[in-house]
VEXROFI-86063 format. One record per residue: residue number from 1; residue in three letters; chain; y, x, z of N, C-alpha, C in turn. Coordinates in nm, 2 decimals. Atoms other than C-alpha are relative to their C-alpha. Example, Ala and Ser with C-alpha at 12.3 -4.5 7.8 and 13.67 -1.06 7.14 Angstrom:
BEGIN
SITE  pos  code  unit      nY      nX      nZ     caY     caX     caZ      cY      cX      cZ
SITE    1   ALA     A   -0.12    0.09    0.00   -0.45    1.23    0.78    0.12    0.09    0.00
SITE    2   SER     A   -0.11   -0.09    0.00   -0.11    1.37    0.71    0.11   -0.08    0.08
***
This chain:
BEGIN
SITE  pos  code  unit      nY      nX      nZ     caY     caX     caZ      cY      cX      cZ
SITE    1   MET     A   -0.12    0.08    0.00    0.00    0.00    0.00    0.13    0.09    0.00
SITE    2   PHE     A   -0.11   -0.09   -0.01    0.24    0.28    0.09    0.03    0.07   -0.13
SITE    3   ALA     A   -0.01   -0.07    0.13    0.17    0.46   -0.24    0.07   -0.10   -0.10
SITE    4   ARG     A   -0.06    0.10    0.09    0.26    0.14   -0.43    0.15   -0.02    0.02
SITE    5   ILE     A   -0.14    0.01   -0.03    0.59    0.10   -0.25    0.08    0.12   -0.04
SITE    6   ALA     A   -0.06   -0.13    0.03    0.67    0.47   -0.30    0.02    0.01   -0.15
SITE    7   ILE     A   -0.02    0.00    0.15    0.61    0.43   -0.68    0.10   -0.10   -0.04
SITE    8   ALA     A   -0.10    0.10    0.04    0.82    0.12   -0.70    0.14    0.05    0.04
SITE    9   ALA     A   -0.13   -0.05   -0.04    1.10    0.29   -0.51    0.04    0.11   -0.09
SITE   10   PHE     A   -0.03   -0.10    0.09    1.08    0.59   -0.74    0.05   -0.05   -0.13
SITE   11   PHE     A   -0.04    0.06    0.12    1.11    0.38   -1.05    0.13   -0.07    0.01
SITE   12   ALA     A   -0.13    0.07   -0.03    1.39    0.17   -0.90    0.11    0.10    0.01
SITE   13   LEU     A   -0.10   -0.10   -0.01    1.58    0.49   -0.82    0.03    0.06   -0.14
SITE   14   LEU     A   -0.02   -0.05    0.14    1.53    0.62   -1.18    0.09   -0.10   -0.08
SITE   15   LEU     A   -0.07    0.11    0.07    1.66    0.29   -1.32    0.15    0.00    0.05
SITE   16   ALA     A   -0.14    0.00   -0.05    1.97    0.31   -1.09    0.08    0.12   -0.04
SITE   17   LEU     A   -0.07   -0.12    0.03    2.05    0.66   -1.19    0.03    0.02   -0.15
SITE   18   LEU     A   -0.02   -0.01    0.15    2.04    0.60   -1.57    0.14   -0.04   -0.03
SITE   19   PRO     A   -0.14    0.05    0.04    2.38    0.58   -1.74    0.00   -0.14   -0.05
SITE   20   GLY     A   -0.01    0.14    0.05    2.49    0.23   -1.81   -0.09   -0.10    0.08
SITE   21   ALA     A    0.08    0.09   -0.08    2.27    0.08   -1.54    0.09   -0.11    0.05
SITE   22   ALA     A   -0.08    0.12   -0.04    2.39   -0.27   -1.44    0.04    0.02    0.15
SITE   23   ARG     A   -0.04    0.00   -0.13    2.59   -0.29   -1.13    0.01   -0.14    0.06
SITE   24   ALA     A   -0.01    0.14   -0.06    2.60   -0.58   -0.88    0.14   -0.05   -0.02
SITE   25   GLU     A   -0.13    0.06    0.02    2.88   -0.82   -0.94    0.07   -0.03    0.13
SITE   26   GLY     A   -0.06    0.04   -0.12    2.94   -0.89   -0.58   -0.03   -0.15    0.03
SITE   27   VAL     A    0.02    0.14   -0.05    2.95   -1.22   -0.39    0.13   -0.07    0.00
SITE   28   GLU     A   -0.12    0.08   -0.01    3.20   -1.50   -0.43   -0.03   -0.11    0.10
SITE   29   LEU     A    0.02    0.11   -0.10    3.24   -1.74   -0.14    0.06   -0.13   -0.06
SITE   30   ALA     A   -0.04    0.12    0.07    3.26   -2.08   -0.31    0.05   -0.11    0.11
SITE   31   HIS     A   -0.03    0.10   -0.10    3.27   -2.29    0.01   -0.03    0.05    0.14
SITE   32   LEU     A    0.02   -0.04   -0.14    3.31   -2.22    0.38    0.08   -0.10    0.09
SITE   33   ALA     A   -0.06    0.11   -0.08    3.37   -2.51    0.63   -0.07   -0.01    0.13
SITE   34   THR     A    0.06    0.03   -0.13    3.31   -2.59    0.99    0.04   -0.14    0.04
SITE   35   ARG     A   -0.03    0.13   -0.05    3.30   -2.92    1.18   -0.05    0.00    0.14
SITE   36   LYS     A    0.04    0.01   -0.14    3.29   -3.00    1.55   -0.08   -0.13    0.01
SITE   37   VAL     A    0.09    0.11   -0.02    3.00   -3.22    1.64   -0.04   -0.01    0.15
SITE   38   ASP     A    0.03    0.02   -0.14    2.86   -3.35    1.97   -0.07    0.12    0.06
SITE   39   ASP     A    0.07   -0.11   -0.06    2.63   -3.05    2.02    0.06    0.13   -0.03
SITE   40   GLY     A   -0.07   -0.13    0.02    2.89   -2.78    1.93    0.07    0.00   -0.13
SITE   41   LEU     A   -0.08   -0.02    0.12    3.02   -2.64    1.61   -0.10    0.04   -0.11
SITE   42   GLU     A    0.09   -0.02    0.11    2.84   -2.64    1.27    0.08    0.07   -0.11
SITE   43   LEU     A   -0.06   -0.07    0.11    2.91   -2.42    0.97   -0.08   -0.03   -0.13
SITE   44   SER     A    0.06    0.02    0.13    2.84   -2.48    0.60    0.06    0.10   -0.09
SITE   45   PHE     A   -0.06   -0.09    0.10    2.88   -2.22    0.33   -0.08    0.00   -0.13
SITE   46   THR     A    0.06   -0.01    0.13    2.80   -2.17   -0.04    0.06    0.13   -0.06
SITE   47   THR     A   -0.04   -0.12    0.07    2.81   -1.84   -0.22   -0.05    0.00   -0.15
SITE   48   ARG     A    0.04   -0.02    0.14    2.78   -1.74   -0.59   -0.02    0.15   -0.02
SITE   49   PHE     A    0.03   -0.14    0.03    2.61   -1.42   -0.69   -0.13    0.00   -0.09
SITE   50   ASP     A    0.12   -0.03    0.07    2.35   -1.28   -0.92   -0.05    0.14    0.04
SITE   51   LEU     A    0.06   -0.14   -0.03    2.11   -0.99   -0.85    0.03    0.09   -0.11
SITE   52   SER     A   -0.01   -0.10    0.10    2.18   -0.67   -1.02   -0.13    0.04   -0.06
SITE   53   ARG     A    0.12   -0.04    0.07    1.93   -0.53   -1.26   -0.09    0.09    0.09
SITE   54   PRO     A    0.09   -0.08   -0.09    1.80   -0.26   -1.02   -0.06   -0.08    0.12
SITE   55   ALA     A    0.05    0.08   -0.11    1.77   -0.52   -0.74   -0.12   -0.09   -0.05
SITE   56   GLU     A    0.11    0.09    0.05    1.57   -0.76   -0.96   -0.12    0.08   -0.04
SITE   57   ASP     A    0.12   -0.09    0.03    1.35   -0.47   -1.09   -0.08    0.04    0.12
SITE   58   ALA     A    0.06   -0.04   -0.13    1.28   -0.36   -0.73   -0.08   -0.12    0.05
SITE   59   LEU     A    0.07    0.12   -0.05    1.19   -0.72   -0.64   -0.13   -0.03   -0.08
SITE   60   HIS     A    0.11    0.02    0.08    0.95   -0.75   -0.93   -0.11    0.11    0.02
SITE   61   LYS     A    0.10   -0.11   -0.02    0.78   -0.42   -0.83   -0.05   -0.01    0.14
SITE   62   GLY     A    0.06    0.01   -0.13    0.70   -0.55   -0.48    0.08    0.03    0.12
SITE   63   VAL     A   -0.09   -0.04   -0.12    1.00   -0.46   -0.27    0.07   -0.13    0.04
SITE   64   PRO     A   -0.07    0.12   -0.04    1.12   -0.76   -0.07    0.15    0.03    0.03
SITE   65   LEU     A   -0.14   -0.01   -0.02    1.50   -0.82   -0.05    0.04   -0.09    0.12
SITE   66   TYR     A   -0.04    0.08   -0.12    1.67   -0.93    0.27    0.15   -0.03   -0.01
SITE   67   PHE     A   -0.14    0.04    0.00    1.99   -1.13    0.28    0.04   -0.04    0.14
SITE   68   VAL     A   -0.04    0.02   -0.14    2.19   -1.16    0.61    0.13   -0.07    0.00
SITE   69   ALA     A   -0.13    0.07   -0.02    2.46   -1.41    0.70    0.03    0.01    0.15
SITE   70   GLU     A   -0.04   -0.02   -0.14    2.65   -1.33    1.03    0.13   -0.07    0.02
SITE   71   VAL     A   -0.12    0.07   -0.04    2.91   -1.54    1.21    0.03    0.03    0.14
SITE   72   ASN     A   -0.06   -0.02   -0.13    3.13   -1.45    1.50    0.11   -0.10    0.02
SITE   73   VAL     A   -0.11    0.08   -0.04    3.35   -1.70    1.68    0.07    0.06    0.11
SITE   74   LEU     A   -0.08   -0.07   -0.10    3.63   -1.54    1.87    0.12   -0.08    0.05
SITE   75   ARG     A   -0.12    0.07   -0.06    3.91   -1.67    2.10    0.11    0.11    0.02
SITE   76   ASN     A   -0.12   -0.09   -0.01    4.25   -1.50    2.08    0.04    0.01    0.15
SITE   77   ARG     A   -0.05   -0.03   -0.13    4.37   -1.34    2.40    0.12    0.09   -0.01
SITE   78   TRP     A   -0.11   -0.08    0.01    4.71   -1.19    2.44   -0.01    0.12    0.10
SITE   79   TYR     A    0.01   -0.10   -0.10    4.62   -0.98    2.74   -0.11    0.11   -0.01
SITE   80   TRP     A    0.12   -0.09    0.01    4.30   -0.81    2.63   -0.06   -0.02   -0.14
SITE   81   ARG     A    0.07    0.03    0.13    4.06   -0.79    2.33   -0.04   -0.14   -0.01
SITE   82   ASP     A    0.04    0.14    0.02    3.97   -1.12    2.18   -0.14   -0.02    0.05
SITE   83   ALA     A    0.13    0.03   -0.06    3.67   -1.28    2.35   -0.10   -0.06   -0.10
SITE   84   ARG     A    0.10    0.05    0.09    3.35   -1.33    2.15   -0.06   -0.12    0.07
SITE   85   ILE     A    0.05    0.13   -0.06    3.25   -1.69    2.21   -0.15   -0.02   -0.05
SITE   86   ALA     A    0.14    0.02    0.06    2.94   -1.70    1.98   -0.02    0.10   -0.11
SITE   87   GLN     A    0.04   -0.09    0.11    2.75   -1.47    1.75   -0.14   -0.04   -0.04
SITE   88   VAL     A    0.13    0.04    0.06    2.47   -1.59    1.52   -0.02    0.07   -0.13
SITE   89   GLU     A    0.04   -0.07    0.12    2.28   -1.44    1.24   -0.12   -0.07   -0.06
SITE   90   ARG     A    0.11    0.06    0.07    2.04   -1.57    0.98   -0.04    0.09   -0.11
SITE   91   THR     A    0.06   -0.09    0.10    1.81   -1.36    0.76   -0.10   -0.07   -0.08
SITE   92   TRP     A    0.09    0.05    0.10    1.63   -1.46    0.45   -0.08    0.12   -0.07
SITE   93   ARG     A    0.09   -0.10    0.06    1.34   -1.25    0.30   -0.04   -0.06   -0.14
SITE   94   LEU     A    0.04    0.05    0.14    1.30   -1.29   -0.08   -0.10    0.10   -0.05
SITE   95   ALA     A    0.11   -0.08    0.06    0.97   -1.16   -0.23   -0.06   -0.06   -0.12
SITE   96   TRP     A    0.07    0.04    0.12    0.79   -1.18   -0.56   -0.15    0.01    0.04
SITE   97   GLN     A    0.14    0.01   -0.02    0.42   -1.29   -0.53   -0.07    0.01   -0.13
SITE   98   PRO     A    0.05   -0.01    0.14    0.25   -1.15   -0.84   -0.13   -0.08   -0.02
SITE   99   LEU     A    0.13    0.08    0.02   -0.09   -1.33   -0.78    0.03   -0.14   -0.04
SITE  100   THR     A   -0.03    0.14    0.03    0.07   -1.67   -0.78    0.12   -0.01   -0.10
SITE  101   ARG     A   -0.12    0.00    0.09    0.37   -1.57   -1.00    0.11   -0.09    0.05
SITE  102   GLN     A   -0.11    0.08   -0.06    0.61   -1.73   -0.76    0.09    0.09    0.09
SITE  103   TYR     A   -0.09   -0.07   -0.10    0.91   -1.62   -0.55   -0.02   -0.07    0.13
SITE  104   ARG     A    0.02    0.06   -0.13    0.88   -1.67   -0.18    0.12    0.03    0.09
SITE  105   VAL     A   -0.12   -0.02   -0.09    1.18   -1.72    0.05   -0.05   -0.03    0.14
SITE  106   SER     A    0.04    0.01   -0.13    1.11   -1.67    0.42    0.12    0.00    0.09
SITE  107   MET     A   -0.11   -0.01   -0.10    1.34   -1.75    0.71   -0.06   -0.04    0.13
SITE  108   GLY     A    0.07    0.02   -0.13    1.20   -1.71    1.06   -0.15   -0.02   -0.03
SITE  109   GLY     A    0.14    0.03    0.03    0.85   -1.87    1.05   -0.02   -0.09   -0.12
SITE  110   LEU     A    0.01    0.09    0.12    0.93   -2.09    0.75    0.00    0.07   -0.13
SITE  111   HIS     A    0.02   -0.07    0.13    0.82   -2.00    0.40    0.01   -0.11   -0.10
SITE  112   GLN     A   -0.01    0.10    0.11    0.89   -2.18    0.07   -0.02    0.08   -0.13
SITE  113   SER     A    0.02   -0.07    0.13    0.77   -2.08   -0.28    0.07   -0.07   -0.11
SITE  114   PHE     A   -0.08    0.05    0.11    0.96   -2.13   -0.60   -0.05    0.06   -0.13
SITE  115   ALA     A    0.05   -0.04    0.13    0.87   -2.10   -0.97    0.10    0.10   -0.07
SITE  116   THR     A   -0.09   -0.09    0.07    1.19   -1.92   -1.08    0.09    0.07    0.10
SITE  117   LEU     A   -0.09   -0.08   -0.09    1.42   -1.66   -0.93    0.13   -0.08    0.03
SITE  118   ASP     A   -0.12    0.08   -0.02    1.72   -1.89   -0.97   -0.02   -0.11    0.11
SITE  119   GLU     A    0.04    0.09   -0.10    1.55   -2.16   -0.76    0.00    0.06    0.14
SITE  120   ALA     A    0.02   -0.07   -0.12    1.47   -1.91   -0.49    0.14    0.04    0.05
SITE  121   LEU     A   -0.14   -0.05   -0.04    1.83   -1.77   -0.49    0.09   -0.11    0.05
SITE  122   ASN     A   -0.08    0.12   -0.04    1.97   -2.12   -0.45   -0.02   -0.03    0.15
SITE  123   VAL     A    0.03    0.02   -0.14    1.81   -2.14   -0.11    0.08    0.10    0.08
SITE  124   VAL     A   -0.06   -0.11   -0.07    1.96   -1.80   -0.01    0.15   -0.02   -0.01
SITE  125   ARG     A   -0.15    0.00    0.03    2.31   -1.88   -0.15    0.08   -0.08    0.09
SITE  126   GLY     A   -0.08    0.08   -0.09    2.41   -2.13    0.11   -0.08   -0.07    0.11
SITE  127   VAL     A    0.06    0.06   -0.11    2.35   -2.32    0.43    0.09   -0.12    0.03
SITE  128   SER     A   -0.08    0.12   -0.04    2.46   -2.67    0.55   -0.04   -0.04    0.14
SITE  129   GLY     A    0.02    0.05   -0.13    2.49   -2.78    0.91   -0.07    0.11    0.10
SITE  130   TRP     A    0.05   -0.11   -0.08    2.42   -2.43    1.07    0.07   -0.01    0.14
SITE  131   HIS     A   -0.06    0.01   -0.13    2.47   -2.46    1.45    0.04    0.14    0.04
SITE  132   ILE     A   -0.06   -0.13   -0.03    2.70   -2.17    1.55    0.06    0.02    0.14
SITE  133   ALA     A   -0.06   -0.01   -0.13    2.85   -2.25    1.89   -0.03   -0.13    0.08
SITE  134   GLU     A    0.03    0.10   -0.10    2.78   -2.46    2.20    0.13   -0.08    0.03
SITE  135   PRO     A   -0.12    0.08   -0.03    3.03   -2.74    2.31    0.08    0.07    0.12
SITE  136   ARG     A   -0.06   -0.07   -0.12    3.10   -2.55    2.64    0.09    0.12   -0.04
SITE  137   ASP     A   -0.06   -0.12    0.04    3.21   -2.25    2.44    0.14   -0.02   -0.07
SITE  138   ILE     A   -0.12    0.03    0.08    3.48   -2.42    2.23    0.08   -0.10    0.07
SITE  139   GLU     A   -0.09    0.09   -0.08    3.75   -2.57    2.45    0.12   -0.03   -0.09
SITE  140   ASP     A   -0.13    0.04    0.07    4.04   -2.77    2.31    0.11    0.08    0.06
SITE  141   GLY     A   -0.12   -0.06   -0.04    4.37   -2.60    2.33    0.00    0.15   -0.01
SITE  142   GLY     A    0.01   -0.15    0.02    4.25   -2.24    2.27    0.03    0.03   -0.15
SITE  143   SER     A   -0.02   -0.05    0.14    4.33   -2.03    1.96   -0.13    0.08   -0.04
SITE  144   TYR     A    0.13   -0.05    0.04    4.00   -1.95    1.78    0.01    0.05   -0.14
SITE  145   TYR     A    0.02   -0.04    0.14    3.90   -1.77    1.46   -0.15    0.04   -0.02
SITE  146   LEU     A    0.14   -0.02    0.04    3.58   -1.71    1.27   -0.01    0.12   -0.09
SITE  147   GLU     A    0.03   -0.11    0.08    3.45   -1.39    1.12   -0.14   -0.02   -0.07
SITE  148   PHE     A    0.12    0.03    0.08    3.19   -1.45    0.84   -0.03    0.11   -0.09
SITE  149   SER     A    0.05   -0.10    0.09    2.98   -1.20    0.65   -0.13   -0.04   -0.06
SITE  150   PHE     A    0.12    0.02    0.07    2.71   -1.23    0.39   -0.03    0.12   -0.08
SITE  151   LYS     A    0.03   -0.12    0.07    2.52   -0.94    0.24   -0.15    0.01   -0.03
SITE  152   LEU     A    0.14   -0.05    0.03    2.21   -0.80    0.08   -0.02    0.12    0.09
SITE  153   ASP     A    0.01   -0.11   -0.11    2.09   -0.58    0.37   -0.09    0.11   -0.06
SITE  154   VAL     A    0.07   -0.12    0.05    2.00   -0.24    0.22   -0.07    0.08    0.11
SITE  155   SER     A    0.06   -0.07   -0.10    1.91   -0.11    0.56   -0.15   -0.04    0.02
SITE  156   GLN     A    0.14    0.04   -0.01    1.58   -0.31    0.54   -0.08    0.03   -0.12
SITE  157   LEU     A    0.08   -0.05    0.11    1.48   -0.16    0.21   -0.09    0.12    0.05
SITE  158   PRO     A    0.08   -0.12   -0.04    1.21    0.11    0.22    0.09    0.13    0.00
SITE  159   ARG     A   -0.08   -0.12   -0.02    1.36    0.45    0.32    0.03    0.07   -0.14
SITE  160   PRO     A   -0.03   -0.07    0.12    1.32    0.62   -0.02    0.10   -0.07   -0.09
SITE  161   MET     A   -0.09    0.07    0.08    1.51    0.34   -0.19    0.15    0.00    0.05
SITE  162   GLN     A   -0.14    0.00   -0.06    1.81    0.37    0.05    0.08    0.11   -0.05
SITE  163   ILE     A   -0.08   -0.12    0.05    1.91    0.70   -0.10    0.05   -0.02   -0.14
SITE  164   GLY     A   -0.06    0.01    0.13    2.15    0.66   -0.39    0.00   -0.14   -0.06
SITE  165   LEU     A    0.00    0.13    0.06    2.10    0.28   -0.44    0.11   -0.09    0.05
SITE  166   GLN     A   -0.10    0.09   -0.06    2.40    0.15   -0.26    0.08   -0.07   -0.11
SITE  167   SER     A   -0.08    0.06    0.10    2.59    0.08   -0.58   -0.07   -0.11   -0.07
SITE  168   GLY     A    0.08    0.10    0.06    2.31   -0.11   -0.74   -0.04   -0.12    0.08
SITE  169   PHE     A    0.04    0.11   -0.10    2.25   -0.33   -0.43    0.12   -0.04    0.08
SITE  170   ALA     A   -0.12    0.03   -0.07    2.61   -0.38   -0.33    0.04   -0.15   -0.01
SITE  171   LEU     A   -0.03    0.15   -0.01    2.62   -0.76   -0.26    0.05   -0.03    0.14
SITE  172   SER     A   -0.05    0.04   -0.13    2.85   -0.85    0.03    0.14   -0.06   -0.01
SITE  173   ILE     A   -0.13    0.06   -0.02    3.15   -1.05    0.14    0.03   -0.02    0.14
SITE  174   GLU     A   -0.05    0.02   -0.14    3.35   -1.07    0.46    0.12   -0.09   -0.01
SITE  175   GLN     A   -0.12    0.09    0.00    3.60   -1.34    0.55    0.04   -0.02    0.15
SITE  176   LYS     A   -0.05    0.03   -0.14    3.82   -1.40    0.86    0.09   -0.13   -0.02
SITE  177   ARG     A   -0.08    0.13    0.01    3.95   -1.76    0.90    0.03   -0.05    0.14
SITE  178   HIS     A   -0.05    0.06   -0.13    4.15   -1.93    1.18   -0.04   -0.14    0.00
SITE  179   PHE     A    0.03    0.14   -0.02    4.06   -2.27    1.32    0.12   -0.08    0.01
SITE  180   ALA     A   -0.10    0.10   -0.03    4.28   -2.57    1.31   -0.03   -0.06    0.14
SITE  181   PRO     A    0.03    0.06   -0.13    4.30   -2.77    1.64   -0.12   -0.08    0.01
SITE  182   ASP     A    0.13    0.08    0.00    4.01   -2.99    1.53   -0.12    0.08   -0.04
SITE  183   PHE     A    0.10   -0.10    0.03    3.80   -2.68    1.46   -0.05    0.00   -0.14
SITE  184   THR     A    0.02   -0.02    0.14    3.81   -2.71    1.09    0.07    0.13   -0.04
SITE  185   LEU     A   -0.06   -0.13    0.04    3.89   -2.39    0.91    0.13   -0.02   -0.08
SITE  186   LYS     A   -0.12    0.01    0.07    4.24   -2.33    0.78   -0.01    0.07   -0.13
***
């Protein structure tokens, strides 16, 4: 198994170093919204991105790709550093299953298979109703803001692939948004 991963990493590295190799386009944040509900604060987001050629080639050679969304909710304080109210993270694992010729997206203990890469990426590209904070943490009258990041996590790739592949796997976006008094984003 290790030899297979090493060979896949070697070929992916060669493809990334070739002149004219496709570069990742990056991530566009199409939608980012929050809403206050009885059990706290929920976040919904939608991104737009396509995998770069090196990332797609690595995926088809047996290297799983990990996507991570991270959210921090902070309260402004004038007398000290801002207080972190909540920090949540969600990780998706995208893998190609050659025997069934399907893509598999895993999140926690849940797995789902898809016939096409685009169908699998649609699951990774957005979330609706993600619980990010408890009601006791978000008090009315405070000044709060949200830090959001979404990325293709290259630190979870096999070690040989992490050398020199940053440009071919550079999918990430970070946003900082302030809350309105009703905890919707401004």
